[in-house]
TORKOL-4160 file (C-alpha; in steps of 0.2 Angstrom, whole numbers, padded with zeros to 4 digits, m for minus):
238
<pt num="1" X="0000" Y="0000" Z="0000"/>
<pt num="2" X="0006" Y="0018" Z="m0004"/>
<pt num="3" X="m0001" Y="0034" Z="0004"/>
<pt num="4" X="0005" Y="0051" Z="0006"/>
<pt num="5" X="0022" Y="0047" Z="m0001"/>
<pt num="6" X="0026" Y="0032" Z="0010"/>
<pt num="7" X="0025" Y="0013" Z="0007"/>
<pt num="8" X="0014" Y="0005" Z="0021"/>
<pt num="9" X="0015" Y="m0012" Z="0028"/>
<pt num="10" X="m0002" Y="m0021" Z="0027"/>
<pt num="11" X="m0006" Y="m0036" Z="0038"/>
<pt num="12" X="m0020" Y="m0049" Z="0036"/>
<pt num="13" X="m0034" Y="m0046" Z="0048"/>
<pt num="14" X="m0045" Y="m0061" Z="0042"/>
<pt num="15" X="m0045" Y="m0072" Z="0026"/>
<pt num="16" X="m0046" Y="m0061" Z="0011"/>
<pt num="17" X="m0045" Y="m0045" Z="0021"/>
<pt num="18" X="m0029" Y="m0034" Z="0024"/>
<pt num="19" X="m0027" Y="m0018" Z="0034"/>
<pt num="20" X="m0014" Y="m0004" Z="0034"/>
<pt num="21" X="m0013" Y="0010" Z="0046"/>
<pt num="22" X="m0007" Y="0028" Z="0041"/>
<pt num="23" X="m0008" Y="0045" Z="0047"/>
<pt num="24" X="m0009" Y="0063" Z="0040"/>
<pt num="25" X="0005" Y="0073" Z="0047"/>
<pt num="26" X="0000" Y="0090" Z="0054"/>
<pt num="27" X="0012" Y="0099" Z="0042"/>
<pt num="28" X="0006" Y="0089" Z="0026"/>
<pt num="29" X="0001" Y="0102" Z="0013"/>
<pt num="30" X="m0018" Y="0103" Z="0009"/>
<pt num="31" X="m0021" Y="0094" Z="m0008"/>
<pt num="32" X="m0029" Y="0079" Z="m0016"/>
<pt num="33" X="m0018" Y="0063" Z="m0013"/>
<pt num="34" X="m0019" Y="0046" Z="m0021"/>
<pt num="35" X="m0019" Y="0031" Z="m0010"/>
<pt num="36" X="m0015" Y="0014" Z="m0019"/>
<pt num="37" X="m0016" Y="m0004" Z="m0013"/>
<pt num="38" X="m0009" Y="m0018" Z="m0023"/>
<pt num="39" X="m0014" Y="m0036" Z="m0018"/>
<pt num="40" X="m0010" Y="m0051" Z="m0029"/>
<pt num="41" X="m0007" Y="m0040" Z="m0044"/>
<pt num="42" X="m0024" Y="m0031" Z="m0042"/>
<pt num="43" X="m0022" Y="m0012" Z="m0040"/>
<pt num="44" X="m0035" Y="m0001" Z="m0031"/>
<pt num="45" X="m0034" Y="0018" Z="m0030"/>
<pt num="46" X="m0043" Y="0030" Z="m0020"/>
<pt num="47" X="m0042" Y="0049" Z="m0020"/>
<pt num="48" X="m0041" Y="0058" Z="m0003"/>
<pt num="49" X="m0043" Y="0076" Z="0000"/>
<pt num="50" X="m0033" Y="0084" Z="0014"/>
<pt num="51" X="m0041" Y="0101" Z="0019"/>
<pt num="52" X="m0033" Y="0115" Z="0028"/>
<pt num="53" X="m0034" Y="0117" Z="0047"/>
<pt num="54" X="m0030" Y="0132" Z="0058"/>
<pt num="55" X="m0021" Y="0128" Z="0074"/>
<pt num="56" X="m0021" Y="0140" Z="0089"/>
<pt num="57" X="m0005" Y="0148" Z="0096"/>
<pt num="58" X="0001" Y="0146" Z="0114"/>
<pt num="59" X="0014" Y="0157" Z="0122"/>
<pt num="60" X="0025" Y="0150" Z="0136"/>
<pt num="61" X="0039" Y="0155" Z="0147"/>
<pt num="62" X="0052" Y="0142" Z="0150"/>
<pt num="63" X="0071" Y="0141" Z="0155"/>
<pt num="64" X="0081" Y="0150" Z="0142"/>
<pt num="65" X="0092" Y="0135" Z="0140"/>
<pt num="66" X="0077" Y="0125" Z="0133"/>
<pt num="67" X="0074" Y="0138" Z="0119"/>
<pt num="68" X="0092" Y="0141" Z="0114"/>
<pt num="69" X="0102" Y="0127" Z="0122"/>
<pt num="70" X="0120" Y="0131" Z="0126"/>
<pt num="71" X="0133" Y="0126" Z="0112"/>
<pt num="72" X="0140" Y="0112" Z="0123"/>
<pt num="73" X="0124" Y="0103" Z="0122"/>
<pt num="74" X="0123" Y="0103" Z="0103"/>
<pt num="75" X="0131" Y="0085" Z="0102"/>
<pt num="76" X="0119" Y="0078" Z="0115"/>
<pt num="77" X="0104" Y="0085" Z="0107"/>
<pt num="78" X="0109" Y="0079" Z="0089"/>
<pt num="79" X="0113" Y="0061" Z="0096"/>
<pt num="80" X="0095" Y="0061" Z="0104"/>
<pt num="81" X="0087" Y="0066" Z="0088"/>
<pt num="82" X="0096" Y="0053" Z="0078"/>
<pt num="83" X="0091" Y="0040" Z="0091"/>
<pt num="84" X="0073" Y="0044" Z="0090"/>
<pt num="85" X="0072" Y="0044" Z="0071"/>
<pt num="86" X="0081" Y="0027" Z="0072"/>
<pt num="87" X="0068" Y="0020" Z="0084"/>
<pt num="88" X="0054" Y="0026" Z="0072"/>
<pt num="89" X="0063" Y="0018" Z="0057"/>
<pt num="90" X="0065" Y="0001" Z="0065"/>
<pt num="91" X="0048" Y="m0003" Z="0072"/>
<pt num="92" X="0039" Y="m0020" Z="0072"/>
<pt num="93" X="0030" Y="m0022" Z="0055"/>
<pt num="94" X="0016" Y="m0032" Z="0062"/>
<pt num="95" X="0004" Y="m0025" Z="0075"/>
<pt num="96" X="0009" Y="m0029" Z="0094"/>
<pt num="97" X="m0006" Y="m0020" Z="0101"/>
<pt num="98" X="m0021" Y="m0029" Z="0109"/>
<pt num="99" X="m0040" Y="m0024" Z="0108"/>
<pt num="100" X="m0043" Y="m0005" Z="0111"/>
<pt num="101" X="m0031" Y="0009" Z="0115"/>
<pt num="102" X="m0034" Y="0018" Z="0132"/>
<pt num="103" X="m0030" Y="0034" Z="0140"/>
<pt num="104" X="m0013" Y="0033" Z="0149"/>
<pt num="105" X="m0020" Y="0044" Z="0163"/>
<pt num="106" X="m0037" Y="0048" Z="0170"/>
<pt num="107" X="m0036" Y="0067" Z="0168"/>
<pt num="108" X="m0043" Y="0076" Z="0153"/>
<pt num="109" X="m0032" Y="0084" Z="0140"/>
<pt num="110" X="m0028" Y="0102" Z="0142"/>
<pt num="111" X="m0017" Y="0106" Z="0128"/>
<pt num="112" X="m0022" Y="0103" Z="0110"/>
<pt num="113" X="m0012" Y="0094" Z="0097"/>
<pt num="114" X="m0005" Y="0105" Z="0083"/>
<pt num="115" X="m0004" Y="0121" Z="0094"/>
<pt num="116" X="0009" Y="0133" Z="0087"/>
<pt num="117" X="0021" Y="0136" Z="0101"/>
<pt num="118" X="0030" Y="0152" Z="0106"/>
<pt num="119" X="0043" Y="0150" Z="0119"/>
<pt num="120" X="0050" Y="0166" Z="0127"/>
<pt num="121" X="0044" Y="0175" Z="0113"/>
<pt num="122" X="0052" Y="0164" Z="0099"/>
<pt num="123" X="0042" Y="0153" Z="0088"/>
<pt num="124" X="0046" Y="0135" Z="0088"/>
<pt num="125" X="0039" Y="0119" Z="0080"/>
<pt num="126" X="0021" Y="0114" Z="0082"/>
<pt num="127" X="0015" Y="0104" Z="0098"/>
<pt num="128" X="0015" Y="0087" Z="0091"/>
<pt num="129" X="0007" Y="0079" Z="0106"/>
<pt num="130" X="m0007" Y="0080" Z="0118"/>
<pt num="131" X="m0005" Y="0086" Z="0136"/>
<pt num="132" X="m0014" Y="0080" Z="0151"/>
<pt num="133" X="m0014" Y="0091" Z="0167"/>
<pt num="134" X="m0010" Y="0077" Z="0179"/>
<pt num="135" X="m0003" Y="0079" Z="0196"/>
<pt num="136" X="0015" Y="0074" Z="0199"/>
<pt num="137" X="0016" Y="0056" Z="0204"/>
<pt num="138" X="0001" Y="0050" Z="0194"/>
<pt num="139" X="0004" Y="0033" Z="0187"/>
<pt num="140" X="0006" Y="0033" Z="0168"/>
<pt num="141" X="m0002" Y="0017" Z="0160"/>
<pt num="142" X="0004" Y="0010" Z="0143"/>
<pt num="143" X="m0010" Y="0015" Z="0130"/>
<pt num="144" X="m0009" Y="m0003" Z="0123"/>
<pt num="145" X="0003" Y="m0018" Z="0122"/>
<pt num="146" X="0020" Y="m0016" Z="0114"/>
<pt num="147" X="0039" Y="m0016" Z="0116"/>
<pt num="148" X="0048" Y="m0002" Z="0125"/>
<pt num="149" X="0060" Y="0005" Z="0113"/>
<pt num="150" X="0066" Y="0020" Z="0124"/>
<pt num="151" X="0066" Y="0022" Z="0142"/>
<pt num="152" X="0078" Y="0036" Z="0146"/>
<pt num="153" X="0081" Y="0055" Z="0149"/>
<pt num="154" X="0080" Y="0066" Z="0134"/>
<pt num="155" X="0085" Y="0084" Z="0134"/>
<pt num="156" X="0068" Y="0092" Z="0129"/>
<pt num="157" X="0056" Y="0078" Z="0133"/>
<pt num="158" X="0064" Y="0074" Z="0150"/>
<pt num="159" X="0062" Y="0056" Z="0157"/>
<pt num="160" X="0053" Y="0048" Z="0142"/>
<pt num="161" X="0046" Y="0031" Z="0138"/>
<pt num="162" X="0043" Y="0026" Z="0120"/>
<pt num="163" X="0032" Y="0011" Z="0115"/>
<pt num="164" X="0032" Y="0002" Z="0098"/>
<pt num="165" X="0014" Y="m0004" Z="0096"/>
<pt num="166" X="0019" Y="m0012" Z="0080"/>
<pt num="167" X="0012" Y="m0009" Z="0062"/>
<pt num="168" X="0020" Y="0008" Z="0062"/>
<pt num="169" X="0011" Y="0015" Z="0078"/>
<pt num="170" X="0022" Y="0022" Z="0092"/>
<pt num="171" X="0017" Y="0031" Z="0109"/>
<pt num="172" X="0029" Y="0043" Z="0117"/>
<pt num="173" X="0026" Y="0047" Z="0136"/>
<pt num="174" X="0036" Y="0062" Z="0141"/>
<pt num="175" X="0041" Y="0073" Z="0156"/>
<pt num="176" X="0040" Y="0058" Z="0168"/>
<pt num="177" X="0047" Y="0059" Z="0186"/>
<pt num="178" X="0051" Y="0041" Z="0186"/>
<pt num="179" X="0053" Y="0027" Z="0173"/>
<pt num="180" X="0047" Y="0010" Z="0178"/>
<pt num="181" X="0051" Y="m0001" Z="0163"/>
<pt num="182" X="0067" Y="m0005" Z="0153"/>
<pt num="183" X="0071" Y="m0004" Z="0135"/>
<pt num="184" X="0067" Y="m0020" Z="0126"/>
<pt num="185" X="0054" Y="m0025" Z="0138"/>
<pt num="186" X="0036" Y="m0030" Z="0132"/>
<pt num="187" X="0022" Y="m0022" Z="0141"/>
<pt num="188" X="0004" Y="m0026" Z="0142"/>
<pt num="189" X="m0011" Y="m0014" Z="0140"/>
<pt num="190" X="m0013" Y="m0003" Z="0155"/>
<pt num="191" X="0004" Y="m0008" Z="0163"/>
<pt num="192" X="0011" Y="0006" Z="0173"/>
<pt num="193" X="0027" Y="0013" Z="0164"/>
<pt num="194" X="0031" Y="0027" Z="0175"/>
<pt num="195" X="0025" Y="0042" Z="0185"/>
<pt num="196" X="0020" Y="0060" Z="0179"/>
<pt num="197" X="0033" Y="0073" Z="0182"/>
<pt num="198" X="0040" Y="0090" Z="0176"/>
<pt num="199" X="0057" Y="0085" Z="0168"/>
<pt num="200" X="0063" Y="0093" Z="0152"/>
<pt num="201" X="0055" Y="0108" Z="0144"/>
<pt num="202" X="0040" Y="0111" Z="0154"/>
<pt num="203" X="0031" Y="0124" Z="0164"/>
<pt num="204" X="0024" Y="0112" Z="0177"/>
<pt num="205" X="0019" Y="0094" Z="0180"/>
<pt num="206" X="0009" Y="0085" Z="0166"/>
<pt num="207" X="0010" Y="0071" Z="0154"/>
<pt num="208" X="0014" Y="0073" Z="0136"/>
<pt num="209" X="0007" Y="0059" Z="0125"/>
<pt num="210" X="0013" Y="0060" Z="0107"/>
<pt num="211" X="0008" Y="0047" Z="0094"/>
<pt num="212" X="0016" Y="0043" Z="0077"/>
<pt num="213" X="0008" Y="0032" Z="0064"/>
<pt num="214" X="0018" Y="0027" Z="0049"/>
<pt num="215" X="0030" Y="0042" Z="0052"/>
<pt num="216" X="0016" Y="0055" Z="0053"/>
<pt num="217" X="0013" Y="0065" Z="0069"/>
<pt num="218" X="m0005" Y="0062" Z="0074"/>
<pt num="219" X="m0017" Y="0068" Z="0088"/>
<pt num="220" X="m0017" Y="0055" Z="0102"/>
<pt num="221" X="m0036" Y="0058" Z="0105"/>
<pt num="222" X="m0039" Y="0053" Z="0087"/>
<pt num="223" X="m0031" Y="0037" Z="0090"/>
<pt num="224" X="m0043" Y="0034" Z="0105"/>
<pt num="225" X="m0058" Y="0039" Z="0094"/>
<pt num="226" X="m0052" Y="0027" Z="0080"/>
<pt num="227" X="m0044" Y="0012" Z="0090"/>
<pt num="228" X="m0052" Y="0014" Z="0107"/>
<pt num="229" X="m0069" Y="0013" Z="0114"/>
<pt num="230" X="m0081" Y="0023" Z="0125"/>
<pt num="231" X="m0075" Y="0015" Z="0141"/>
<pt num="232" X="m0056" Y="0015" Z="0137"/>
<pt num="233" X="m0057" Y="0034" Z="0132"/>
<pt num="234" X="m0063" Y="0039" Z="0149"/>
<pt num="235" X="m0048" Y="0032" Z="0158"/>
<pt num="236" X="m0035" Y="0018" Z="0159"/>
<pt num="237" X="m0041" Y="0001" Z="0164"/>
<pt num="238" X="m0035" Y="m0004" Z="0181"/>
């Protein structure tokens, strides 16, 4: 399958039925795109219209070192960036998730995906996740099953856990005060992976949940709407 300039890995969901998951990145230019699927030599094509969307702007004041990092941190930041991109490129091809996705914390989201961020008066990249105003120490649950591909401190994201759910879908849970899992570990849906904190570039304690689908940055709440259920969207299963 090919969509939005990328080849997608399809997997069999039942005899005669295949499924591939893709996302529309928040910076994808509005236009009409062609999605093509080829199975056993049969080619099917569909046109998809991506329409413009206006995103709000948020203005935040943070430690100046998180806006313009000191030169001696440039190597670390570049190494972390390459590590994250490598993680996304080496994900499991087959889905590892089970049943519905669920919220990692019970609190409601308080910061919208796609918000254009201005830190200390300087524009920066769009907010590629959803923030939950959870108190420090709140347990953070795995949104679904998968493999822990990152469990470490990152400069901007602070203590971070990244889960490869397979099939091109990843969760990043950032700004934790504590990490309770290790890289390479398999986790089950709802398992506690850490605690909410205020590490990295933050203005206070909260959970940042970012999702990528086939390389595209997508709204975590849309994942709940598509792959969750009414019960799992209201809070994590205990």
